[in-house]
C-alpha positions in Angstrom: -15.1 -34.6 -18.2 -13.5 -33.9 -14.9 -15.6 -32.3 -12.2 -15.1 -28.6 -11.7 -13.3 -27.9 -8.4 -12.9 -24.3 -7.2 -10.7 -23.3 -4.3 -11.3 -19.9 -2.6 -8.5 -18.3 -0.5 -8.3 -15.4 1.9 -5.1 -14.7 3.9 -5.4 -10.9 4.1 -6.7 -10.8 7.7 -6.1 -12.5 11.0 -8.1 -15.5 10.0 -7.2 -17.9 7.3 -10.3 -18.5 5.3 -10.8 -21.2 2.7 -13.7 -22.4 0.5 -14.0 -25.4 -1.9 -16.8 -25.7 -4.4 -17.4 -29.1 -6.0 -20.4 -31.1 -7.2 -22.7 -28.2 -6.6 -21.8 -27.8 -2.9 -19.5 -25.3 -1.2 -17.4 -26.3 1.9 -15.7 -23.8 4.0 -13.1 -23.6 6.8 -11.4 -20.8 8.8 -8.9 -20.5 11.6 -7.4 -17.6 13.4 -3.7 -18.2 13.1 -0.6 -16.0 12.9 1.6 -18.2 10.6 -1.0 -18.8 7.9 1.5 -20.2 5.5 2.0 -23.1 7.9 -1.7 -23.9 8.2 -2.7 -23.3 4.6 -1.8 -26.6 3.0 -3.1 -28.9 5.8 -6.3 -26.9 5.9 -6.7 -26.9 2.1 -6.1 -30.6 1.9 -8.6 -31.4 4.6 -11.2 -29.1 3.1 -10.8 -30.5 -0.4 -11.0 -34.0 1.0 -14.4 -33.1 2.5 -15.4 -32.0 -1.0 -14.1 -35.4 -2.4 -11.1 -33.8 -4.1 -7.5 -32.7 -3.7 -5.2 -29.9 -4.8 -4.3 -31.7 -8.1 -8.0 -31.5 -9.1 -8.4 -27.8 -8.6 -9.1 -26.1 -11.9 -10.1 -22.7 -10.7 -8.6 -20.6 -7.8 -10.4 -17.6 -6.4 -8.1 -15.4 -4.2 -8.4 -12.2 -2.2 -5.8 -9.8 -3.4 -6.1 -7.2 -0.6 -5.9 -4.8 1.1 -3.9 -6.0 4.0 -0.5 -6.9 5.2 2.1 -7.7 2.5 3.1 -11.0 4.0 -0.5 -12.1 4.4 -1.7 -11.2 1.0 1.2 -12.9 -0.8 0.4 -16.3 0.8 -2.8 -16.9 -1.1 -1.6 -15.1 -4.3 1.5 -17.2 -4.4 -0.5 -20.5 -4.2 -2.9 -19.2 -6.8 0.0 -18.3 -9.1 1.6 -21.7 -8.5 -1.5 -23.6 -9.4 -1.9 -21.5 -12.4 1.6 -22.1 -13.6 1.9 -25.8 -12.6 -1.6 -27.1 -13.1 -3.1 -24.7 -15.6 -5.8 -23.6 -13.1 -7.8 -20.5 -14.0 -7.3 -17.7 -11.4 -9.7 -14.9 -10.5 -9.2 -12.4 -7.7 -11.3 -9.9 -5.8 -10.7 -7.3 -3.1 -12.1 -7.2 0.3 -14.2 -4.2 -0.8 -15.8 -6.1 -3.6 -16.6 -9.1 -1.4 -18.2 -7.0 1.3 -20.1 -4.9 -1.2 -21.5 -7.9 -3.1 -22.5 -9.6 0.2 -24.3 -6.5 1.5 -26.0 -5.6 -1.8 -27.5 -9.1 -2.0 -29.4 -8.8 1.3 -33.1 -8.0 1.8 -32.1 -5.2 4.2 -30.2 -3.4 1.5 -32.8 -3.9 -1.1 -35.5 -2.6 1.2 -33.4 0.5 2.1 -32.7 1.1 -1.6 -36.4 0.9 -2.5 -37.4 3.2 0.4 -34.7 5.9 -0.1 -33.8 5.5 -3.7 -30.2 5.2 -2.6 -27.6 3.2 -4.4 -24.3 4.3 -2.7 -22.6 1.8 -0.6 -19.5 2.6 1.6 -17.3 -0.4 2.4 -14.9 -0.1 5.4 -12.0 -2.3 6.3 -9.6 -1.8 9.3 -6.0 -1.1 8.3 -3.8 -0.5 11.3 -4.4 1.0 14.7 -6.6 4.0 14.1 -6.4 3.8 10.3 -9.0 2.5 7.9 -9.5 1.7 4.2 -12.7 2.8 2.5 -14.2 2.4 -1.0 -17.5 3.7 -2.3 -19.7 1.6 -4.7 -22.8 2.1 -6.8 -25.0 -0.8 -6.0 -28.1 0.0 -8.1 -30.4 -2.8 -8.9 -29.7 -2.6 -12.6 -26.1 -3.5 -12.0 -25.0 -7.2 -11.8 -22.3 -6.3 -9.3 -21.7 -3.2 -7.2 -19.6 -0.9 -9.2 -16.7 1.0 -7.6 -16.9 4.8 -7.5 -13.2 5.7 -7.7 -10.2 4.2 -6.0 -10.1 3.0 -2.4 -8.7 5.4 0.2 -6.5 5.0 3.3 -7.5 7.4 6.1 -7.1 8.1 9.8 -10.3 7.5 11.7 -11.1 11.1 12.2 -10.5 11.8 8.5 -12.7 8.9 7.5 -15.5 10.1 9.8 -15.3 13.5 8.1 -15.4 12.0 4.7 -18.4 9.9 5.4 -20.2 12.8 7.0 -19.6 15.0 4.0 -21.1 12.6 1.5 -24.4 13.8 0.0 -27.5 11.7 -0.4 -28.5 8.3 1.1 -25.7 6.1 2.2 -25.5 2.4 3.3 -22.4 0.9 4.9 -20.8 -2.6 4.9 -17.7 -3.4 6.9 -15.6 -6.2 8.2 -16.8 -6.1 11.8 -15.2 -9.5 12.5 -11.7 -7.9 12.3 -12.8 -4.8 14.1 -16.0 -5.1 16.1 -16.2 -1.3 16.6 -15.8 -0.3 13.0 -19.4 0.7 12.4 -18.9 3.4 15.1 -17.2 5.5 12.4 -20.5 6.0 10.6 -22.5 9.2 10.9 -25.7 8.9 12.9 -28.6 7.4 10.9 -26.5 5.6 8.3 -27.8 2.0 8.1 -25.3 -0.9 8.3 -25.2 -4.3 6.7 -26.5 -7.2 9.0 -23.9 -9.1 11.1 -24.1 -12.2 8.8 -22.4 -10.3 5.9 -20.3 -7.9 8.0 -17.3 -10.2 7.6 -15.4 -12.1 4.9 -17.5 -15.2 4.2 -15.3 -18.0 2.5 -18.1 -19.0 0.1 -18.5 -15.3 -0.9 -14.8 -15.2 -1.9 -15.6 -17.6 -4.7 -18.8 -15.9 -5.6 -17.2 -12.4 -5.8 -14.2 -13.6 -7.8 -16.4 -15.3 -10.4 -18.7 -12.3 -10.5 -16.0 -9.7 -11.1 -13.8 -12.0 -13.2 -10.6 -10.0 -12.4 -7.6 -12.1 -13.5 -4.8 -9.9 -12.0 -2.5 -11.4 -9.4 -1.3 -7.9 -8.5 -1.8 -7.4 -4.7 -3.7 -4.4 -3.3 -1.7 -3.0 -0.4 -2.8 0.6 -0.2 -0.3 1.4 2.6 1.7 4.5 1.5 5.4 3.8 1.4 6.2 7.1 3.1 4.0 6.3 6.0 5.7 2.9 6.4 9.1 4.4 6.4 8.3 7.2 8.8 6.7 4.8 11.3 9.3 2.0 10.8 6.6 -0.5 9.7 7.8 -3.6 7.8 5.8 -6.4 6.2 8.8 -8.7 5.5 11.1 -9.0 2.5 9.6 -7.8 -0.8 
């Protein structure tokens, strides 16, 4: 029986992030690069070689499906779709929200906060564009295997996000991608605890863990950017 090889992909942010799981070990690599489509295959081949494998041996692909820029998201989803069609690989996807929520909920800091306050609500923040942000709320109660979304993610201006977070009732814990935006936690109301730095970013190995935990098989990208806003502000993400 062939060894199971899992490839994790994230091309939604400014950093290309890859993970490879094989033989009970997880290897990871990342690089801040503009043209991620040019770096993807060389990085993937090198990473899989470290894991003693290659692209032909990948039987499971775990890919981030957004939110983010159209051009970025489609890079990893296109490779995932190609490996599914050509090599019969299983494909699982997760959002940035799910990855950050899972990483934060699995920390001693969150568990201690939940035990002390009785709180279960987790707000996940991701930078979108200039002064705009994405946010999704999760229920991260200890009886849940994975943090469960409370409604759909929203796209808000910074001042509107501040107001939304300040208006939430009950205990609140926050997780955010502070690697992409180091000042993102400044949007929180005073007193709201934040996830530790180690999980306040997209961790390549956690891409695999989240995709396998949520078991979402869709290859549909999550963009969130309203078309009207893009048209009014002359924003383009490339040919669709």
